[in-house]
C-alpha positions in Angstrom: 175.0 -21.2 173.9 171.9 -22.9 172.4 169.8 -22.2 175.5 171.0 -18.6 175.6 169.9 -18.1 171.9 166.5 -19.6 172.6 165.9 -17.5 175.7 167.1 -14.3 174.0 164.8 -14.9 171.0 161.8 -15.8 173.1 162.2 -13.2 175.9 164.7 -10.6 174.8 164.4 -7.0 173.7 165.0 -5.8 170.2 168.8 -5.6 170.5 169.0 -9.0 172.3 166.9 -10.7 169.7 169.0 -9.3 166.8 172.1 -10.5 168.5 170.7 -13.9 169.1 169.5 -14.2 165.5 173.0 -13.3 164.3 174.5 -15.8 166.7 172.2 -18.5 165.5 173.8 -18.2 162.0 177.2 -19.1 163.4 176.1 -22.4 164.9 176.8 -25.7 163.2 174.0 -27.6 161.5 173.1 -30.0 164.3 172.8 -27.1 166.8 170.6 -25.1 164.5 168.3 -28.0 164.0 167.9 -28.4 167.7 167.1 -24.7 168.1 164.2 -25.1 165.6 162.8 -27.9 167.7 163.0 -25.6 170.8 160.7 -23.0 169.3 162.9 -20.3 167.8 160.9 -20.1 164.5 157.9 -18.2 165.8 159.9 -15.3 167.4 162.0 -15.1 164.2 158.8 -14.7 162.2 157.6 -12.1 164.6 160.8 -10.1 163.9 159.9 -10.2 160.2 156.8 -8.2 160.9 158.9 -5.4 162.4 159.5 -2.1 160.6 163.1 -2.4 161.8 165.4 -3.2 158.9 168.2 -4.6 161.1 165.7 -6.9 162.9 164.1 -8.2 159.7 167.5 -8.7 158.0 168.9 -10.7 161.0 165.7 -12.8 161.2 165.8 -13.6 157.4 169.5 -14.7 157.7 168.6 -16.9 160.7 165.7 -18.5 158.9 167.8 -19.2 155.9 170.4 -20.9 158.1 167.7 -22.9 159.9 166.2 -24.1 156.6 169.6 -25.0 155.0 170.1 -28.7 154.9 167.0 -29.6 156.9 163.8 -30.7 155.2 162.1 -30.9 158.6 163.0 -27.3 159.3 161.7 -26.2 155.9 158.4 -27.7 156.7 158.4 -26.3 160.2 159.1 -22.8 158.9 156.4 -23.0 156.2 153.8 -24.3 158.7 154.6 -21.5 161.1 153.3 -19.0 158.6 156.5 -17.8 156.9 155.3 -17.8 153.3 152.8 -14.9 153.5 155.4 -12.8 155.3 158.0 -13.6 152.7 155.7 -12.6 149.9 155.0 -9.3 151.6 158.7 -8.7 151.9 159.1 -9.4 148.2 157.1 -6.2 147.6 159.1 -4.0 150.0 161.3 -1.1 149.1 164.6 -2.7 150.1 166.6 -4.7 147.5 168.5 -6.4 150.3 165.4 -7.6 152.0 163.8 -8.6 148.7 166.9 -10.7 147.9 166.8 -12.4 151.2 163.1 -13.1 151.1 163.4 -14.5 147.6 166.3 -16.8 148.7 164.1 -18.0 151.6 161.2 -18.7 149.4 163.5 -20.6 147.0 164.9 -22.8 149.7 161.4 -23.5 151.1 160.2 -24.4 147.6 162.9 -27.1 147.3 161.0 -29.2 149.8 158.3 -31.4 148.3 155.9 -30.9 151.2 155.9 -27.2 150.7 155.3 -27.0 147.0 151.5 -27.1 147.0 151.4 -24.8 150.0 153.5 -22.2 148.2 151.4 -22.6 145.0 148.2 -22.0 146.9 149.6 -18.9 148.7 149.5 -16.6 145.7 153.3 -16.8 145.3 153.1 -17.7 141.6 151.1 -14.7 140.6 153.3 -12.3 142.7 156.5 -13.6 141.2 155.1 -13.3 137.6 154.0 -9.8 138.3 157.4 -8.9 139.7 159.2 -10.4 136.7 156.7 -8.8 134.3 156.9 -5.3 135.9 160.7 -5.5 135.9 160.8 -6.5 132.2 158.5 -3.6 131.2 160.1 -0.9 133.2 157.6 -1.1 136.0 158.8 0.1 139.4 157.6 -2.8 141.5 156.3 -0.3 144.0 159.5 1.5 144.0 162.1 -1.3 143.7 163.5 -3.3 140.9 164.5 -6.9 141.1 168.2 -7.6 141.3 169.7 -10.2 139.0 170.1 -12.6 141.9 166.4 -12.2 142.8 165.4 -12.9 139.2 167.5 -16.0 139.1 166.1 -17.2 142.4 162.5 -16.5 141.3 163.0 -18.6 138.1 164.6 -21.3 140.2 161.6 -21.2 142.5 159.3 -21.8 139.5 161.5 -24.7 138.5 161.3 -26.2 141.9 157.5 -25.9 141.9 157.3 -27.3 138.4 158.7 -30.6 139.6 155.2 -31.1 141.1 153.5 -31.5 137.7 150.0 -30.5 138.9 151.4 -27.0 139.6 152.5 -26.5 136.0 149.0 -25.5 134.8 148.9 -22.9 137.5 152.3 -21.5 136.4 151.2 -21.4 132.8 147.8 -19.8 133.5 149.5 -17.1 135.6 151.2 -15.5 132.5 154.6 -16.9 133.4 155.3 -18.0 129.8 155.0 -14.5 128.4 157.2 -13.0 131.2 159.9 -15.6 130.6 159.8 -15.0 126.9 160.3 -11.3 127.5 163.4 -12.2 129.5 164.6 -14.5 126.8 164.2 -11.9 124.1 166.0 -9.2 126.0 169.0 -11.0 127.3 172.4 -12.4 126.1 171.5 -15.9 124.9 174.5 -17.5 126.7 173.8 -15.9 130.1 172.9 -17.7 133.3 169.5 -16.0 133.3 168.6 -17.3 129.8 169.8 -20.8 130.8 167.3 -20.8 133.7 164.6 -19.2 131.7 164.8 -21.6 128.7 165.1 -24.6 131.0 161.9 -23.7 132.7 160.2 -22.9 129.4 161.1 -26.4 128.1 159.8 -28.0 131.3 156.4 -26.2 131.0 156.2 -26.9 127.2 156.9 -30.6 127.9 153.9 -30.9 130.2 151.5 -28.3 128.8 150.1 -28.0 125.3 148.9 -24.5 126.2 152.5 -23.5 127.0 153.6 -24.8 123.6 150.9 -22.8 121.9 151.7 -19.7 123.9 155.4 -19.9 123.1 154.7 -20.5 119.4 152.2 -17.7 119.2 154.2 -15.0 121.0 155.8 -12.5 118.7 159.5 -12.8 118.6 159.6 -16.0 120.5 160.6 -18.3 117.7 163.3 -15.8 116.5 164.7 -15.7 120.1 164.8 -19.5 120.2 166.6 -19.7 116.9 169.1 -17.1 118.2 169.6 -19.2 121.2 170.4 -22.2 119.0 173.0 -20.1 117.3 174.5 -18.1 120.2 173.6 -19.9 123.4 175.7 -22.1 125.7 175.4 -25.8 125.0 172.8 -26.1 127.7 170.8 -23.2 126.3 171.0 -24.6 122.8 169.7 -28.0 124.1 166.7 -26.5 125.7 166.0 -24.2 122.7 166.0 -27.0 120.2 163.8 -29.0 122.5 161.2 -26.3 122.6 161.3 -25.8 118.8 160.9 -29.6 118.4 157.8 -29.5 120.6 156.4 -26.6 118.6 157.0 -28.3 115.3 155.6 -31.6 116.5 152.5 -29.9 117.9 151.5 -28.7 114.4 154.1 -29.2 111.7 152.0 -27.6 108.9 151.5 -24.4 110.9 155.0 -23.9 112.3 157.4 -25.4 109.9 157.5 -22.4 107.6 157.7 -20.0 110.6 160.7 -21.8 112.0 162.5 -22.0 108.6 161.9 -18.3 107.9 163.9 -17.4 111.0 167.0 -19.0 109.5 167.2 -22.1 111.8 169.1 -24.3 109.3 172.8 -23.3 109.9 172.5 -23.4 113.6 170.5 -26.6 113.6 173.0 -28.3 111.3 175.9 -27.2 113.5 174.1 -28.4 116.6 173.4 -31.8 114.9 177.1 -32.3 114.7 178.6 -30.5 117.7 175.8 -30.2 120.3 175.3 -32.2 123.5 174.1 -35.8 122.9 170.6 -34.8 123.7 170.8 -31.7 121.5 172.2 -33.7 118.6 169.3 -36.2 118.8 166.6 -33.5 119.0 168.3 -31.4 116.2 168.2 -34.4 113.9 164.6 -35.0 114.7 163.8 -31.4 114.0 165.7 -31.4 110.7 163.5 -34.3 109.5 160.3 -32.4 110.5 161.5 -29.3 108.7 162.0 -31.2 105.4 159.4 -31.2 102.8 158.7 -34.9 103.2 156.1 -35.6 105.9 157.0 -39.2 106.6 159.1 -38.3 109.6 159.0 -41.6 111.4 160.3 -43.8 108.6 163.2 -41.4 107.8 164.7 -40.9 111.2 167.3 -43.6 111.0 168.6 -42.2 107.7 170.0 -39.1 109.3 173.7 -39.8 110.0 176.4 -37.6 111.4 178.7 -38.1 108.4 176.1 -36.6 106.1 175.6 -33.6 108.3 179.4 -33.1 108.6 179.6 -33.1 104.8 176.8 -30.6 104.6 178.6 -28.3 107.0 181.7 -28.5 104.9 179.8 -27.4 101.9 178.2 -24.5 103.7 181.6 -23.4 104.9 183.0 -23.6 101.4 180.2 -21.3 100.2 181.4 -18.6 102.6 178.0 -16.9 102.7 175.1 -16.5 105.1 172.5 -19.1 104.6 169.5 -16.8 104.1 167.0 -16.3 101.3 168.3 -18.2 98.2 171.1 -19.7 100.3 168.4 -21.3 102.6 167.1 -23.2 99.6 170.7 -24.4 99.0 170.8 -25.9 102.5 167.4 -27.6 102.0 168.8 -29.1 98.7 171.8 -30.4 100.6 169.5 -32.0 103.2 167.7 -33.8 100.4 171.0 -35.8 99.9 170.0 -37.6 103.0 167.5 -39.5 100.9 170.2 -41.1 98.9 
């Protein structure tokens, strides 16, 4: 079976190659890995250059199967020249082929040896332009990204960002603004927002420029506050992490902006009921948002029982904490000095 697949891909006509690529997907992992060693990657890449939809689709599926579970095959496929071809397919008219090409780029980006190669290929800018065009109603040369392609594109950025020297390239590409557009326009508890905000926190953690861009983009702080209020526990955790980084970067500049967006109720709630990491960061941010600047010496004074008491008092008021009610909450926080 293996020899037949190899021979068909290397020497067969169109129909034979398509059938062989399809058969390859049905082989077990060890058999697929042996096929890659026998030279099936180049003919599969040649099929990607075809104008034949069926041939391209079969080749993409076969490459995905070859790459799955094998770091060696991921490197082999990238070295054979797959990345430029995949980037070209990302800009085609077919949503199916775009999705498959995006999935292939994602799996190749999970291999450490491929990260710098992908970053140097122009992939970052192409993905940013695709996400930006889709956000602003652009037609992406006639085709819009599917939700799965968006998720895979953001996951690809996340994979690349584990190589920290790539983060400045991602930030300078305009990715922060594109991600903020997605954040502002989506349900704050959605899977897309969870991926977006996780990537934003990663970039903000490693790049002061990313922090400044997030803080300076209109509507971004409001969207982060909404995520603290409405997001899933994971989304809340990343959102408060970004707000903490923003406030730490320049407390005097951003404290008032964050407070004016009505962060206090959600932040207090998160301090009591969030994940362990979210609780810790929420408590740190509460201290930074207070009038007193001596943040470091006050940290240990913030206890969960105090916050729980504050939440009870807010619930008893039965009103939204905004405007004058916001001042009430800040007065409650002052009790933590006692």
